[in-house]
N, C-alpha and C positions, 0 to 999 in steps of 0.2 A: 504494500500500500504506500501511497505517496506520503502520508503523514508519518508512517513508520520510518521511511527513508529520511525525512527532514529531522525527525527527533534523533535518529541515530547520528546524523551529521552534526547536530548541535552538541550532543554529548561527546562525540569524537573531537570536536574543536577544543574541548576542555581537557579530556582524558589523554589525548595525544597518541594513544596506541589502540589498536584493534582489540587486544586482549582486555585492557582496562575498560574500554567501552562496553565490551560484552559482559564484564562483571557488573558494571553499573546498571545495565539493562536486563541482566539475568538471562542472557542468551549466549550462544557460542560465538567464538571468534569468526567462524566461517559464516554464521548468520549475519554478523556485522558486515563482513565483506560483501555478502550477497545483497544486503539492503542498500549499501552504498553504490554497488554496481547497477542495481535496478534504478536508483535515483539518477545516476549519471546517464543511463540509457533513456530515461523518461525526459530528462532536461536537454539531452544532447550536448552535455558539457563534461569535461574532466574536472573532478572535484578534489581528488587526493592523489598524491604521488608518494612512493616509498622514500623514506629518509632514515636509513639504518633500521633500528628497531621501532622507530616512530613513523608517523606519516606526516606529510606536509600538505597543508591546504592550498589549493590553487587560488589565484586572484578571483576567479568566478565563485569559488566556494566562500571566500571571505565576504564578497559582496552579497551573496545569498544569505549568509548568516546575519549580517548586519541589518538587512531589510526584514528578515523573517522572524528573528528571535523574539522581539516583543509581541508581535502578532501571534506567533505560535503559542507562547505562554498564555496569552489572553484567550485564545481558542480553547486550549486545554481547560482553562478556568471556567469558561462558559459550559463546557461539557460536564465539568465537575459539579456545577450548580444544579444540574438536572438530577443529581443523586441526592438521596435523602439520608441524613444522619439520624438513624433510628436509635432506640433505647440502648441496644447492646453493640452498636457499631463502634469501631475504633476511632478515637479522636487522635489525629496525628499532630504532634507538636515538634517543630523544628527550632532549635535554639543555639545560641552561642555557647560553646563549651564552657567558657569562663563563668557565664551566668548560671548555668546548671550547677556547676560546682560551688560557686560562691553564694548564690541567693535562692535558687529554685529547688534544690534537692529535698529540703524538709517539706515544703508545701506540696511538692509533687508526690512525695512519699505518703503524706497524709491523705491526699486526694486518691491515690491508688488503692488505699486500704478499703475505701467504700465504693470506688468505681474503678476496677482494674482494666477498663477498656480504654487504655491510653498507650500510645506508642511515642517514644521520645527519640529524636535523632539530633545530632549536633553538626553544625556547619558554620562557615563564615557568612557574614551578613548578606553580601550580594547573592549567594546561593540560596539563603533562607528566603529572601524576597522572591526569587524566581520560583521556588517551590510553592510558596503561598499563592502567587499569581496563577500558577498552572493547576492548582488544586492538589498537588502532591502532599501538601501539608495544610491542615485546617488553620493552624495558628503558627506564627513565628515570634520568637523573642530575640530581638536584634541588639547588638552592641555596636555603637559607632553611627556615623551618618548614613541615613537611608538614601538610596539613589533617587534622583529627581523623577517626577512624573510616574511614580509607582502605582498610582490609582488605588491604593489599599486604604482601608480604615486603620487608624493607628491610635494607640494609647501610650502616652508618655509616662514612664514610670519614675525616672529620675535622671539627673546628669551625674554620671559616676565620676568621682574625682580620681586623679592619679597621684601617686607619690613617687619619689625617687628612692629606690631601694639600693642600699650599699652596705657593705660590711664595716665601713668606717664612718665616723661622724663627718658630716658635710656642713661647713659653715656658709657656703655659697654654692650657686649653681655650678655643676661640673661642666667642663668644656667638651667632654665626649660622653656619649650615652648609648646604651643598648636599647633598641626599640623593637616593636613588632613590625611585620611587613608593611612598609609604607606605600607599596604598590597596590595594596588592598584598597579599593575605592572607599571603604568605610573609614580608613585611617589616613588618607592622603592629606586631610586638613592639618595633621600634626606637623608636617614638614615645614610649612611656612612659619608656624609658631616657633619651632625649634631653631630655625634659621634666624628669626628675629631675636631670639634669646642667646644667639651665638653658641648653641649646643650642637655638636656635630655627631650625627648617628654613625657609629663605627661598626655595628653589627645589627642585622635585622633578622629576628627570629620568626618562626611560624607559631610560636607558643610563648605566651607571657610567662608561664611557669618556668620554661627553660631560661628566659631572660632573667627572671628573678633569682634562679639558682646560680647563674653565672655571676650575678652581682654579689650575692652572698659569699661566693668563693673568692671575691676580691678582684675579678678581672676588670670590671668597669661598672659604674652605676647604671641602673636600668630603670626605664619608665614602666611602672607597673600599676594596673588599675586596682581599686579597692577590693573587688571580688576575688582577685588572685591572691592578694595579701591575706584575705580572710581564709581562703581555701588552704593555703600553705601554712597558715598560722605563723606568719612572720612576726617576730617580736617588734613592737611599736618603735623601739629604739633604732631599728634598721630602716624605718620608713620615714623619709625626710620630706617635709612639706614646705613649699615655698609659694609665696603669693603669686609670683610671676607665672607659675605653671597652671594656675586655675583655668585659663582658657583651653587647656588641653583636655578638659573633661569630655567624656564620651556619652552621648545621649543613649538611654536604654528605652526601647519601644516594644510594645506588642503590635503586630500587624496581622491583618486578616482581610479576606474578601468581605465586602459589606453584607453579602447574602448570608455568610456564616454567622453573623451576629444575631440573626433571627432565631438561631437554634438555642434552646434553653440551656442545654448541657454546656455548650461552648461559652455562652454568656456567663454562666456561673463560674466556670474555670477561670475566665478572664478576671472576674471580680475578685476571686481568691488570690490570683497573682498580683493584681493591682494593690490589694490590701497588704500582702505579705512582704513584697520586695523592699519597699522603702523602710519598713521596720527592721528587716535583717540588715540592710545597708547601714542603718544608724547605730547598730551595735558596735561598741568600741573594739579595737584590736587588742590582742593580749598585752 
């Protein structure tokens, strides 16, 4: 089917390999190749070329992805809206890993005790938004700035503060710092602020926990959000707070398709999260 081919191409553009794409779609590598070949035949264009173990997208493929990705997610979302979330159907929740660990684990654990029809996955914010747009997730809990023109309903939970974690006492802002991936669209706003403060990112992690542990080992100070400091139980004496870094706070949002909010179970879960997260965030560090 044409839709299957387009979905496979979109996943392949992020996964980079046929085998990884197959794993994400729960199909075989040969099925991925067949779908791409059928799409190429249908469109009369070459879309991928081999590049070692990976594949390279052709200019035609990149143009197709740029034009179709938002529309495809919206189409999947419209299909999703035709489904009914009944009493025992699974509510799919896609979240930032740091928020699950730092703020959500207790409230979700309590929720699961009386309603075990809940599935939780973790992703970066751009992927969470895509999953909610397409209906692959009913709810998203995102850390960092949301993409523009996302067309989703949102609930702002808090603006999460950062501290500079380091094994030694800091009297002033450090000149170098370990950050999370600044190419992630949810984090790109941080670079301009760091430049203004004359703080040079020297390492970019894919995990705030890794950044914090490197800082505690004495390699360099690290920019760490409150949720990670709480999860790792970092002693407050290693968390340095400066007035200048307050603009680095990252907004925390729930996002969902407007149609999902009409469901009573989903609405109740949102209310529980909205009530619980600011309370957990306000608890002092050790």
